[in-house]
N, C-alpha and C positions, 0 to 999 in steps of 0.2 A: 605239616600244615601250620601256617603262621596265624596268630590271633588277628582279628579283624576289628577295626575301629572306624565308626561312621561319623561324618560331620553333618550335623543336622541343624536347621534353623530357618528363620524366614529369609526372604530375598535381601541381598545386599548387605549382609553383616560380616562379610569377609571370609566365608568358608573357603572359597577357591585360593584366595591369597595365603590363608593358613595351610591348605593343602600343599601348595608350592614350597612354603617355608619348611614344612616337615619332611617333604620328600626331596627337597633340594633340586627341584626340577622346575620347568615351566610348562608342565603337561596340561594344567588346568587353565582354561581361558579366563582372563581377569579383565573386568571393565567396570566402570562406575555405574553403568546401566543395570537396573535390577533384572533378574531373570535370565542372565547370560548362560548359566549352567542349567542343563535340562536332563541329561542322562547321567547315569552313575559312571564316575571315573575312578579307576583303581590305581593305586601306586603303593610303593614300599617305603616306610620310614626306616632309615638306617642310622639315625643320629646316635643310637646306642648300638654299636656294631655287634655286641654279644647278643642282643635280643631285638632283632627287626620285627616290625609288625606291618600289617596291610592296612592302608588308609583309603577310605572311599569318600570321595567328594560327591555331594548330592545337590540337586537344585533346591532353590528356596521354596518352602511350603507356604502357599498363599491361601487366602480365605476362599478363593473361588475354586470349586471342585469340578468345573466344567472345562473343556477344551484342553489346551496345552498346560494351563496351570494345574488342572486336575491330574493329567498324566504325569506331570513333573512331581506332584505331591505323592503319587502312588509309587514312583521310583524311589523317592526319599524314604518312604515308609518301609518299602521292601528292603532297603539297605539297612535301616535301623533294626528290622526284625531279625536279620541274619547276623548282626554284629555281636561281638563279645562285650563291647563298650561303645556307648553313644556319647559323643562330645556335643552338647547342646550349646551352640555358639549364639551369643547375643551381642548387641551393639551397646558398648559402654557409653557412647556419646549421647545416644538418643534415649537410653534408658528402657525400662520394661514397656511392652506394648500389649494390646489385647491379643494379637497374633501370637506373640510369645507365650502368653497365658494358655492359649488354646493348644500350642504344640506341646507344652509341658503336660497338660492334662492327658493328651494322647500318649505320651512316653510313659506316664505313670500307670495308665490303663493297660499298656502293652507289657508292663513290668520289665522294662529294659534297664540294665545298669547304666546310670547316666552321670556325667560330670559336667558341671556348668562352667562355661568358658566365657569370660567377658572380654571381647575383642575391642580394638581401637582404643586402648587405654592410654595411648601416648598423649601428652599435652593436656590431660584432664586430672581432676582430683580423684585418684584411684579409690580412696577410702570412701568418698561420697558415692562413687559409681557402684562399689560393691555393696554399700548399705542400701542402695535403691533395689538391688536384687535379693536382699536378705529375706524378703517375704516369700521367696520360692522355697525356702526351707532346706537348702543344701548346706551340709556341714563344712564341705570344702569348696570354695570358689576360687578359680585361678583368673588373674587378670593378665592379658597378653596383648601385644601389638604385633600382629602377623606381618604388617608392612615393614616394620623396623626390627623384626626378629627379637623383640623384647618378651621375656617370659617363656620362649619356645622350649628351652632346656628344662625348665621346671615342669612344663607341661608333659614333656616326654617321660620324665621320672615319675610323675603321678599316673600317667597311663600305664606304665610298665608295672607299677605297684598294684594295678586293679585288673589287668588282663591275665588270662591263664598262660602258662608256658607254652602250651600247644593249643592252636585254635582248630576249628573245624571247616575253615574256608580255603579252597584251592586258590592259588595265586598265580599271577603271571610269572613265568620262568624264563630262563635264558637258554632253553634247550635249542641247540642249533638245528636240530632235525624238524622243528616246527616250520611248516610252510606258512609264510606271512603273506596274507591275502588282503589287499585294500579294495574296498567297494567304492567306486568313484563314479561320478556323473553329475549332471546338472540338477538343480533342485527338483524335488517332487517326482522322481522317476521310480521310487520304491527301494531305495538302498536299505533303509532301516527295516522295512517289511521283509526283505529277503533275509537279512541277518537274523531277525527274530524267527523266521520260518526255519532256518538252518539250525538255530539253537533250540527250537521247540519251546520258547518262552518269550514273554514280552520284556526283552532285555533292553531294547531301544525304544524310544517314543517314536511311533509311527503316526503321521497326521497328513491330511490333505493339504495343509498350510505349507507352502514352500518355505525352505529355510528352517524347518523344525530342528534339525540337527546342526549344532554349532561347533561342538568339540569333535576330535577324532577319537573315538572310543574303541579300544582294543579289548577282545575277549578271547580267551583260549578255548579250544574245543578238541575233543578226540572223537573221530568218526571212522568206523570200519578199520580200527587198528592204526590209524595215522593221526598225527597231531597237526593242529592248525592254530594260527593266530588270525582271528577276523577283525578287521579294522573298518569300522563304520565312519564315513567321513561326511563332511558338510558339502552341500552342493556347490559346484563351481560355476561361475557365470563370467561373462566377459567383463574386462576392467571398466568399461565405459558405463556398465549398469550397476556397478558396485558403489554404493554411497555410504552406507552405515560403517562406522569404524569397527563395529563388532564382526560384521561380515568380512571385512578385510583381514582381521585376525584369523577368522575361520578359514579363509582361503590359504593363509600361511600354513596352518595346521594340516590342511588337506594336501598341499604340496610337500610338506615334510613327511606325511604318511606315504605318499607315492615314492619318495626317495628311499624310505626305509623298508618297503615291501619287496617281495620277490615276484609276485604275480598281481597285476591290477586288473580287476574286473570292471569294465566300464559298462554301465547299464543305460540302455536306450529304451525309449517308450515306443512300442510298436505302432500306437496310434498317431505318433507325430513324426516318426522316421528319424532321420539324422538331421539335426538342426546346426546352426552356426555355433551354438553353445556346446553341443556335443563335439564338434570339430575342435574347439578350444581345449576341451578336456582331453581329447586324444592327443593333441599337441603336447600338453604337459606330460603325459605318460611317455610319449616318444622322446621328448627332450631328456627324461630321466633314464631312458634305455630299459624300461621294465618289460617283462613278459606281459602279454595282453590277451585277455579273453573278452569277447563282446557278448553280453547277455542282453537279449531282446526281450524286455518284460511285457506283460499284459498281452501275451500272444493268444491266450485262451479266449479273449473277448472279440477276436476278429473273425470275419467270414472268410470263406475260401477265396473270394475275389480280392478282399483287402489283404489277405496274406500274400497272394500273388504280386499285388502292387508293392507291398512292403519288401518282398524278396528282391524285386527289380530295383527298388530304391536303394536298398542295402548294398547290392552288387555294384551299383553305380558310385554311390557316395563313399564307400569304404574300399575303393580300388586301390588306394595307396597303402593299405594294410591287409592286403590279401592273405598274408601269412598268419593273421589272427583268426582263430576259430570263432564262429558265431553261433551261440546256443539260444534256442527259443525256450523261454521259461515263463512261469507265472509265480511270482513271489507270494501272491495272495493265497493260492491254492497248493503251492508246492511242486507243481509239475515241471519236469526238466531239471531237477536238482542233481540227479545221478549223472546226466550228460554234462552238466555244468562242472562238476568236480572231476570227471574224466578229462575234460578239456583243460582244467587247471593243472592236473597232474602231468598231462603232456607238455604244457607250456613250461612248468616248473622244471621238468627233466631236461627240456631242451636249453633252457636258460642257464642251468647249472652243470651242463654236460662238460666233461674234461676232455680236451682234444690234445693229442700228442703231436710233437713237432714233426716226426717222421710222416704221420698220416696227413698233416696239414700241407706239408711241402709236396707230398705225392699228389694231393688233390690240386694243388696249384699248378704243378707240371701238366696234369691231365687237361686242366682248364685252359692253359696257355697253348698246348698242342692242338686242342680241339678248335679253339677260336682265338688266334693270336690278336694282339692289340693292333689297331690301325696305324698306319704311317702318319706322323704329324710333323710337318715342316721338314720333311725328308729323313726323319729319324723314327725308329720303332722303339718304344719303351721296352725294356727287358725286366721280366719278373724272375728273380733268382731263387729265393727261398722264402719260407713263411713259417711263423710259429704262433702259438696261442698267446694272447696277451691278457687273459682274464675271462671271467664268466659273469653272467647276469648284468649286461648281456654278453654273449660270447664275442670275443674281440680277436681278430686276426691281424697280426702285424706282418706286412709284406715288405721285403727288402729287394731293392733292384735299382736300375738306373733310368733317368728321364721319367720317373713316375708322376711328376707334376703334369706331364703331358697326357696322362691317361684321361679320356673323355669320361663323363658321368655314365654314359650308356654302357661303357665296359666295366665300370665299377658296379653297376647294377647287375650285369651279367655274372660277375664274380660272386656277388651276394646270392643271387639265385642258384648259382651252381653249387656253392658251399651248403646252402640251405637244403638243396635236394640231396646231395651226396651224403650229408650227416644226419638227414631226416630231422631238421630243426623246425619245429612247429610252435607257433605262438610266441616267438621271441625275435626281436630285432637282431641283426647281425652287423657288427661294426668292423670296418676295415681301417687300419692305420698304415699309411704308405711312408716308407723311410728310404730315402736315396742314400747310397754309399758315396762317400767323398772320393774324388780322384786323387790318388796319392802323389801324382806328378803335377797337380794344379798349379802350385806356386814355384816349381823348379824350372829353371832355364836349361835348355839342352845345349851344352857347350861342347863343340866338336874338337877332337884332338887334331894335331897337325896332319896326321896320316889321313883322317876322315875329311878334313878341309881340302887336302890336295886331291883325294878321289872325287869329291864333289865338284871341284873345278874341271877335272878331266871329263866327268859326265856332261857338264854344261857345254864344254867345247864340242864334245861328240854330238850333242843334240843339235847344236848351232850349224855344224858342218852339214849334217843330213838335211837340215831344213833348207 
């Protein structure tokens, strides 16, 4: 277990920028707007390769204890309480504030080991800035500029001198056996509520306010002997409705999470059916080629008649992804979670299934003999052999001639045939068609004297008979 260090402070003091500087990533969403970070975001600082430690970025603690501000403050306090060391980040340009004083009082009341970090110290009188914070009574105060990476190495040395060799916090690992699951959907369909229900704790901020989640937050979980990485993402909307710069960055984070996951769980609201926004989210998952499970949330609140109508709507609107399993759940009450994980397991197994060249070619031969491709412009495309081209999604490379003439209907037939034969559920199947080159394409057939004489005799013979 690695030691845990928490970044705590009021909004807009540069905690996320410092997090990115220490972890050498761009995992934390950074913007000039206060309150961008809301959930806890974990990363690993490896600037000292011999002694890495876990870093947790938290949302700014504001004076308001109601609504999203209060939920963000609770997440920050929870991170501080489990940390081996708290980095109390303040703004060197603005100086001490009443909110800084209140946060410090809470940290001392909680008896957490704390180090004062004066951020944004570039371009100012550092001594004067440190003197302003001397009334806080810290023996050691570090001045840094996270945006310009000034003082970061000194900060790491000070942190390592204060944290234990071994911490008590489990961290995100690189175990390839973990099933990476991204929960995606439009805003306010219950993604964070579902992740909290699976984890059994309020790990994500769940609110009725659309757009509550802004970052993509990953959490490791072990359930029934299997390991998972759950990724809660920000809600996706159509580009025409995205105006705020922060939301644009959130969308980029969500699209990255879709690319990095193995199974995408798209959540739908049973009360609203499949909307245009849901279709745009489905498009993002299909473009990435990820395994897909449809989770229809808020199912418990519907009457029998409403459920019949919803079933009919889902069947009609999701006809283009009939291969994806749809599970009815209630994120609030936890019903349907066992069925959801069974569907995730089937989709993951199908997406990562290894197909041998012999069995793929045999399946192609059977498909070809059962239903040959149609004649196009007097010629019939020939499918010679096939082999696997990768997984997640399963990719089949087909070699042959005149494959450009294959109609889309026949390509869909091949996809359905392979899906049924290899029992591929919950994953798209991609086909790549490669035509073999004609070895005599650029060669001119030059006749020998004997062949030329024989050709003339044949021509004379044909003319006489005509």
